[in-house]
C-alpha positions as a Python dict, from the first residue, in 0.01 Angstrom:
ca = {
    (1, 'M'): (0, 0, 0),
    (2, 'K'): (54, -158, 341),
    (3, 'L'): (360, -375, 313),
    (4, 'G'): (505, -615, 570),
    (5, 'V'): (864, -742, 544),
    (6, 'V'): (929, -1069, 730),
    (7, 'G'): (1168, -1365, 737),
    (8, 'K'): (1392, -1575, 957),
    (9, 'G'): (1675, -1412, 1149),
    (10, 'G'): (1976, -1288, 956),
    (11, 'V'): (1824, -1284, 607),
    (12, 'G'): (1853, -906, 572),
    (13, 'K'): (1498, -784, 644),
    (14, 'T'): (1604, -446, 779),
    (15, 'T'): (1837, -375, 488),
    (16, 'V'): (1572, -478, 235),
    (17, 'S'): (1305, -275, 417),
    (18, 'A'): (1522, 36, 415),
    (19, 'L'): (1615, 0, 49),
    (20, 'L'): (1254, -56, -55),
    (21, 'G'): (1147, 250, 143),
    (22, 'R'): (1419, 458, -19),
    (23, 'A'): (1329, 332, -367),
    (24, 'F'): (963, 421, -319),
    (25, 'A'): (1056, 764, -178),
    (26, 'A'): (1283, 831, -477),
    (27, 'R'): (976, 778, -697),
    (28, 'G'): (790, 1051, -514),
    (29, 'R'): (589, 824, -287),
    (30, 'R'): (521, 927, 71),
    (31, 'V'): (671, 642, 272),
    (32, 'L'): (606, 561, 637),
    (33, 'A'): (837, 292, 776),
    (34, 'V'): (753, 118, 1104),
    (35, 'D'): (1030, -60, 1296),
    (36, 'T'): (882, -337, 1510),
    (37, 'D'): (1209, -501, 1607),
    (38, 'S'): (1262, -501, 1984),
    (39, 'N'): (1625, -411, 1903),
    (40, 'P'): (1550, -133, 1650),
    (41, 'N'): (1809, -46, 1384),
    (42, 'L'): (1602, 57, 1082),
    (43, 'G'): (1680, 423, 1152),
    (44, 'V'): (2051, 370, 1083),
    (45, 'S'): (1970, 202, 751),
    (46, 'L'): (1758, 508, 665),
    (47, 'G'): (2037, 757, 731),
    (48, 'L'): (1995, 848, 1099),
    (49, 'D'): (2298, 814, 1323),
    (50, 'Q'): (2291, 562, 1607),
    (51, 'W'): (2231, 828, 1872),
    (52, 'R'): (1927, 968, 1690),
    (53, 'T'): (1794, 617, 1627),
    (54, 'D'): (1829, 521, 1993),
    (55, 'A'): (1673, 849, 2107),
    (56, 'M'): (1352, 806, 1906),
    (57, 'S'): (1028, 805, 2105),
    (58, 'V'): (863, 463, 2098),
    (59, 'L'): (488, 427, 2051),
    (60, 'P'): (324, 398, 2395),
    (61, 'R'): (225, 43, 2484),
    (62, 'S'): (-129, 158, 2556),
    (63, 'L'): (-172, 324, 2216),
    (64, 'I'): (-460, 200, 2003),
    (65, 'V'): (-522, 382, 1677),
    (66, 'G'): (-870, 440, 1538),
    (67, 'A'): (-1220, 537, 1638),
    (68, 'A'): (-1220, 304, 1939),
    (69, 'G'): (-871, 405, 2049),
    (70, 'S'): (-679, 697, 2189),
    (71, 'A'): (-529, 845, 1871),
    (72, 'S'): (-576, 884, 1498),
    (73, 'A'): (-321, 777, 1239),
    (74, 'A'): (-247, 1145, 1179),
    (75, 'D'): (-178, 1193, 1552),
    (76, 'V'): (67, 904, 1553),
    (77, 'V'): (263, 1025, 1250),
    (78, 'R'): (269, 1382, 1381),
    (79, 'D'): (373, 1297, 1737),
    (80, 'Y'): (608, 1003, 1682),
    (81, 'G'): (722, 1015, 1320),
    (82, 'V'): (1082, 1117, 1247),
    (83, 'E'): (1192, 1239, 906),
    (84, 'T'): (1504, 1059, 787),
    (85, 'P'): (1767, 1190, 542),
    (86, 'T'): (1641, 940, 284),
    (87, 'G'): (1294, 1097, 264),
    (88, 'V'): (1124, 818, 460),
    (89, 'T'): (926, 895, 779),
    (90, 'L'): (1014, 648, 1056),
    (91, 'L'): (813, 520, 1352),
    (92, 'S'): (968, 310, 1630),
    (93, 'A'): (697, 79, 1758),
    (94, 'I'): (875, -155, 1999),
    (95, 'K'): (1190, -138, 2208),
    (96, 'V'): (1318, -350, 2494),
    (97, 'T'): (1525, -135, 2731),
    (98, 'E'): (1529, -336, 3052),
    (99, 'A'): (1527, -698, 3162),
    (100, 'G'): (1198, -838, 3290),
    (101, 'A'): (991, -563, 3128),
    (102, 'G'): (732, -809, 2998),
    (103, 'C'): (619, -905, 2650),
    (104, 'T'): (588, -669, 2356),
    (105, 'C'): (230, -772, 2275),
    (106, 'A'): (90, -424, 2336),
    (107, 'G'): (334, -273, 2086),
    (108, 'H'): (227, -523, 1823),
    (109, 'A'): (-137, -440, 1897),
    (110, 'S'): (-58, -73, 1834),
    (111, 'V'): (95, -155, 1495),
    (112, 'R'): (-201, -376, 1406),
    (113, 'S'): (-445, -96, 1490),
    (114, 'L'): (-240, 152, 1284),
    (115, 'L'): (-249, -77, 981),
    (116, 'G'): (-623, -119, 1030),
    (117, 'E'): (-675, 250, 958),
    (118, 'V'): (-700, 414, 616),
    (119, 'M'): (-350, 558, 568),
    (120, 'A'): (-407, 743, 238),
    (121, 'E'): (-372, 1088, 397),
    (122, 'Q'): (-51, 995, 582),
    (123, 'A'): (141, 777, 334),
    (124, 'D'): (131, 617, -7),
    (125, 'V'): (335, 324, 125),
    (126, 'T'): (332, 204, 486),
    (127, 'L'): (618, -41, 528),
    (128, 'V'): (658, -256, 840),
    (129, 'D'): (996, -412, 919),
    (130, 'M'): (906, -707, 1142),
    (131, 'E'): (1121, -886, 1397),
    (132, 'A'): (1250, -1231, 1305),
    (133, 'G'): (1027, -1538, 1322),
    (134, 'L'): (660, -1619, 1278),
    (135, 'E'): (514, -1503, 1610),
    (136, 'H'): (379, -1180, 1459),
    (137, 'L'): (153, -1396, 1239),
    (138, 'S'): (35, -1616, 1525),
    (139, 'R'): (-52, -1347, 1779),
    (140, 'S'): (-419, -1292, 1851),
    (141, 'G'): (-543, -1097, 1551),
    (142, 'G'): (-202, -1102, 1382),
    (143, 'T'): (18, -791, 1378),
    (144, 'L'): (8, -782, 998),
    (145, 'A'): (-355, -883, 954),
    (146, 'Y'): (-432, -559, 768),
    (147, 'A'): (-130, -570, 538),
    (148, 'D'): (-197, -569, 163),
    (149, 'V'): (130, -740, 73),
    (150, 'L'): (375, -959, 263),
    (151, 'L'): (735, -991, 143),
    (152, 'V'): (926, -1286, 287),
    (153, 'V'): (1300, -1224, 262),
    (154, 'M'): (1506, -1540, 209),
    (155, 'E'): (1876, -1616, 205),
    (156, 'P'): (1999, -1894, -26),
    (157, 'S'): (1925, -2185, 207),
    (158, 'R'): (1659, -2455, 211),
    (159, 'K'): (1554, -2362, 567),
    (160, 'S'): (1492, -2004, 461),
    (161, 'V'): (1267, -2106, 171),
    (162, 'I'): (1079, -2353, 392),
    (163, 'T'): (1023, -2070, 641),
    (164, 'A'): (881, -1863, 355),
    (165, 'A'): (639, -2146, 267),
    (166, 'R'): (524, -2169, 629),
    (167, 'T'): (484, -1792, 641),
    (168, 'Q'): (274, -1799, 325),
    (169, 'A'): (34, -2051, 482),
    (170, 'L'): (-8, -1841, 798),
    (171, 'A'): (-57, -1525, 592),
    (172, 'A'): (-334, -1696, 396),
    (173, 'E'): (-511, -1781, 723),
    (174, 'L'): (-492, -1413, 824),
    (175, 'G'): (-638, -1309, 488),
    (176, 'I'): (-333, -1118, 361),
    (177, 'P'): (-406, -1101, -12),
    (178, 'L'): (-56, -1112, -161),
    (179, 'V'): (258, -1292, -41),
    (180, 'F'): (587, -1295, -231),
    (181, 'G'): (931, -1435, -164),
    (182, 'V'): (1239, -1216, -213),
    (183, 'G'): (1575, -1387, -253),
    (184, 'N'): (1864, -1202, -92),
    (185, 'K'): (2245, -1228, -74),
    (186, 'A'): (2257, -1424, -401),
    (187, 'R'): (2590, -1528, -551),
    (188, 'G'): (2685, -1763, -833),
    (189, 'D'): (2396, -1997, -910),
    (190, 'D'): (2186, -1884, -609),
    (191, 'E'): (1923, -1724, -833),
    (192, 'A'): (1864, -2062, -999),
    (193, 'F'): (1847, -2218, -650),
    (194, 'F'): (1578, -1969, -542),
    (195, 'T'): (1380, -2026, -860),
    (196, 'A'): (1388, -2404, -827),
    (197, 'L'): (1317, -2430, -455),
    (198, 'C'): (1047, -2162, -452),
    (199, 'G'): (882, -2355, -733),
    (200, 'E'): (905, -2674, -530),
    (201, 'F'): (742, -2514, -226),
    (202, 'D'): (495, -2295, -420),
    (203, 'V'): (641, -1965, -297),
    (204, 'P'): (582, -1690, -558),
    (205, 'L'): (928, -1542, -620),
    (206, 'L'): (911, -1166, -678),
    (207, 'G'): (1281, -1115, -740),
    (208, 'V'): (1635, -1188, -626),
    (209, 'L'): (1883, -937, -481),
    (210, 'P'): (2254, -1008, -530),
    (211, 'Y'): (2509, -1014, -250),
    (212, 'D'): (2665, -670, -218),
    (213, 'D'): (2991, -604, -28),
    (214, 'A'): (2870, -248, 32),
    (215, 'V'): (2600, -376, 270),
    (216, 'P'): (2830, -522, 540),
    (217, 'A'): (3068, -228, 489),
    (218, 'A'): (2786, 18, 565),
    (219, 'D'): (2685, -192, 865),
    (220, 'R'): (3037, -179, 1009),
    (221, 'A'): (3047, 197, 955),
    (222, 'G'): (2701, 246, 1107),
    (223, 'T'): (2571, 428, 801),
    (224, 'A'): (2308, 387, 533),
    (225, 'L'): (2398, 225, 202),
    (226, 'G'): (2519, 492, -40),
    (227, 'E'): (2296, 416, -338),
    (228, 'V'): (1985, 209, -391),
    (229, 'P'): (2098, -85, -608),
    (230, 'A'): (1934, -130, -948),
    (231, 'A'): (1808, -473, -835),
    (232, 'V'): (1597, -305, -566),
    (233, 'D'): (1442, -70, -822),
    (234, 'A'): (1362, -377, -1033),
    (235, 'L'): (1201, -534, -727),
    (236, 'V'): (981, -227, -680),
    (237, 'D'): (888, -239, -1050),
    (238, 'A'): (783, -602, -1009),
    (239, 'L'): (591, -527, -690),
    (240, 'E'): (399, -239, -844),
    (241, 'S'): (323, -445, -1153),
    (242, 'R'): (201, -747, -954),
    (243, 'T'): (-11, -538, -717),
    (244, 'A'): (-163, -343, -1005),
    (245, 'I'): (-260, -668, -1177),
    (246, 'A'): (-400, -814, -853),
    (247, 'G'): (-578, -488, -769),
}
């Protein structure tokens, strides 16, 4: 499975990406997580300390994976993959370290070429934590054009669900076969809100994750969340069921 995690800023993409990766790894899956945020923090959510996360080697901007490129998928995982304490292998694809360094288009092209390769020998699940916004779907070729599944993380707001609907339309143009919305930070009647508004905007709702005080506490401490919540395991169950049916 090649899985992209997207959404507007602040909805919790990185936390959801890390928890999904950990849940898959706990089930014995080989998980490769790719951090495409220009301010990468997925490593911390996967159990690395901040120093180790910041010290990770970033994929070279010139790197193109595949027969027409400079490296194979196996080369990339071997040379740039870092094993995290949670059992997930992490790649850092993009990082902005200086002002005026130019766009990150080449890094997105590297990720696109990686997803275009058959990853069966390297990972059972390749999970891409995307930066905020829709640009990764509008770039030439689309960073996630070879994804099998797109998860759009939403907070309980109308704007967030509308963003998910717009994302779904762009994903369809790229030919991504499956797109699901994931509600996050739900309290009170937020689950009913997600259900109603996703129905209104035709966004298939895969599941809803409740607000958890442990998430901001872990963020303040600079550590990974202690346990994978049961709601995340339920989300993985739903994802595997839906992809099996679609497959």
